[in-house]
Backbone bond lengths (Angstrom), bond angles and torsions (degrees), N, CA, C in turn:
res aa  C-N    CA-C-N  psi(-1)  N-CA   C-N-CA  omega(-1)  CA-C   N-CA-C  phi
1 M - - - 1.437 - - 1.513 108.34 -
2 Q 1.301 116.21 140.62 1.454 122.54 177.18 1.521 107.63 -131.73
3 A 1.330 116.19 124.74 1.462 120.68 178.66 1.512 109.47 -114.27
4 L 1.314 115.70 121.27 1.452 123.29 176.85 1.527 107.79 -117.35
5 P 1.312 117.09 165.43 1.484 118.88 -179.25 1.527 114.29 -57.23
6 D 1.335 117.65 -30.43 1.463 119.55 -175.38 1.518 114.59 -110.92
7 R 1.363 118.62 -0.94 1.459 119.90 179.38 1.534 110.99 -167.71
8 V 1.310 114.65 161.90 1.461 121.74 175.71 1.533 106.82 -126.24
9 T 1.308 116.97 133.18 1.452 122.21 177.66 1.518 108.85 -114.74
10 V 1.334 115.48 127.74 1.460 121.09 179.35 1.510 107.90 -126.87
11 L 1.330 117.67 127.43 1.441 122.55 176.65 1.524 108.17 -99.06
12 V 1.331 116.52 128.94 1.457 121.25 -177.95 1.519 109.97 -133.93
13 D 1.309 115.76 158.99 1.467 121.23 175.72 1.510 111.43 -81.45
14 E 1.313 116.53 -30.68 1.471 121.03 -175.57 1.515 109.34 -152.82
15 A 1.312 116.64 149.43 1.459 121.35 176.79 1.516 109.06 -139.97
16 L 1.331 115.60 149.93 1.464 121.69 177.80 1.513 109.12 -115.33
17 A 1.292 116.03 139.94 1.459 121.39 172.68 1.522 108.64 -91.98
18 F 1.298 115.62 156.82 1.457 122.28 179.03 1.531 110.83 -50.18
19 D 1.303 116.74 -43.76 1.481 122.10 -176.04 1.538 112.41 -71.13
20 D 1.326 117.85 -15.41 1.461 121.56 -179.88 1.520 113.21 -79.82
21 V 1.315 117.60 -13.85 1.469 121.72 -174.71 1.534 109.94 -94.29
22 V 1.319 115.20 125.64 1.461 121.81 172.90 1.536 105.12 -101.37
23 V 1.318 116.27 112.23 1.473 122.00 -171.52 1.534 110.94 -59.68
24 A 1.292 118.04 -45.34 1.469 120.68 -178.70 1.515 111.36 -60.05
25 E 1.324 116.98 -41.72 1.464 120.23 178.67 1.515 112.08 -67.70
26 A 1.330 117.01 -39.58 1.461 120.50 178.08 1.530 110.56 -63.57
27 R 1.311 116.45 -40.27 1.485 120.16 177.21 1.522 110.56 -63.68
28 E 1.322 116.89 -41.33 1.469 120.56 178.21 1.523 111.10 -63.18
29 R 1.330 117.01 -44.30 1.461 120.90 179.11 1.523 111.01 -62.99
30 L 1.323 116.06 -39.59 1.461 120.93 178.39 1.533 111.01 -63.18
31 A 1.321 116.26 -47.23 1.468 120.13 179.72 1.522 111.68 -63.58
32 A 1.325 116.82 -42.52 1.470 120.75 -178.74 1.527 110.93 -65.32
33 A 1.318 116.35 -44.22 1.475 119.77 -179.40 1.519 110.42 -65.94
34 T 1.312 117.42 -37.23 1.471 121.22 178.98 1.524 109.53 -64.37
35 E 1.312 117.82 -42.33 1.471 121.19 177.80 1.511 111.92 -65.10
36 R 1.341 116.96 -44.31 1.470 120.11 179.20 1.522 110.46 -63.91
37 Q 1.334 117.08 -36.73 1.461 119.68 -178.96 1.519 111.69 -65.48
38 K 1.323 117.30 -32.22 1.465 120.82 178.46 1.522 111.88 -60.13
39 G 1.327 116.91 -29.97 1.456 121.06 179.82 1.521 114.52 -90.05
40 A 1.314 117.21 -2.90 1.465 121.06 -178.25 1.524 110.32 -97.72
41 A 1.301 115.63 144.81 1.463 120.60 178.18 1.528 109.78 -70.66
42 G 1.333 115.68 134.45 1.453 119.53 177.89 1.522 110.83 -57.97
43 G 1.320 116.46 136.78 1.449 121.43 -179.27 1.516 114.66 85.85
44 S 1.323 117.33 -6.62 1.472 120.25 179.08 1.519 111.00 -80.66
45 D 1.323 114.92 165.46 1.466 119.86 175.73 1.526 110.84 -62.11
46 A 1.319 116.85 -38.19 1.476 120.70 -179.47 1.526 109.34 -63.90
47 Y 1.318 117.22 -42.30 1.459 121.48 179.17 1.522 110.09 -60.88
48 A 1.340 116.44 -46.45 1.471 121.35 -179.61 1.528 111.02 -64.33
49 R 1.326 116.77 -38.95 1.475 120.94 179.57 1.533 109.65 -63.75
50 E 1.322 117.43 -43.05 1.461 120.20 179.14 1.516 110.89 -68.89
51 Q 1.346 117.68 -34.77 1.459 119.27 177.12 1.519 110.59 -63.65
52 A 1.332 117.16 -39.09 1.455 120.76 177.26 1.526 110.77 -62.98
53 A 1.340 117.03 -39.84 1.464 120.54 177.95 1.528 110.81 -66.44
54 I 1.333 116.59 -38.92 1.454 121.25 177.37 1.529 109.97 -63.62
55 D 1.306 116.38 -45.91 1.476 120.64 -179.77 1.520 111.55 -61.53
56 F 1.339 117.15 -41.77 1.450 120.91 -178.32 1.534 110.90 -67.37
57 A 1.323 116.93 -46.24 1.469 120.25 179.39 1.527 110.44 -62.94
58 S 1.340 116.51 -40.27 1.462 120.82 178.73 1.526 110.71 -63.81
59 A 1.323 117.07 -40.54 1.471 120.67 178.45 1.526 110.84 -64.48
60 Q 1.343 117.13 -38.96 1.453 120.28 177.03 1.514 110.76 -61.95
61 L 1.323 116.82 -43.21 1.470 119.94 179.84 1.522 111.61 -66.91
62 R 1.316 117.20 -38.01 1.474 119.46 176.85 1.532 110.34 -65.31
63 L 1.316 117.44 -37.75 1.466 121.72 178.69 1.535 110.75 -57.71
64 T 1.328 115.38 -37.99 1.461 119.17 -177.19 1.515 112.80 -91.28
65 G 1.330 116.94 0.30 1.456 120.51 179.75 1.505 113.54 85.39
66 H 1.338 118.09 12.41 1.467 122.64 179.25 1.523 108.70 -107.25
67 R 1.305 114.78 163.63 1.464 119.94 177.47 1.507 109.99 -131.79
């Protein structure tokens, strides 16, 4: 990331457009990852993987103005 007075440049591997997000599917992924995380031991790879899925689904919902 580079922040200058007149612009910010961010390099990413992937980006989603507003129209690419299906809210119902994002909500389903969020719920499923939350349930799977409950069964994972804290600090485990499985727990971290589910947290990443939760974070991604949450970001998609925020992008569309949903929670």
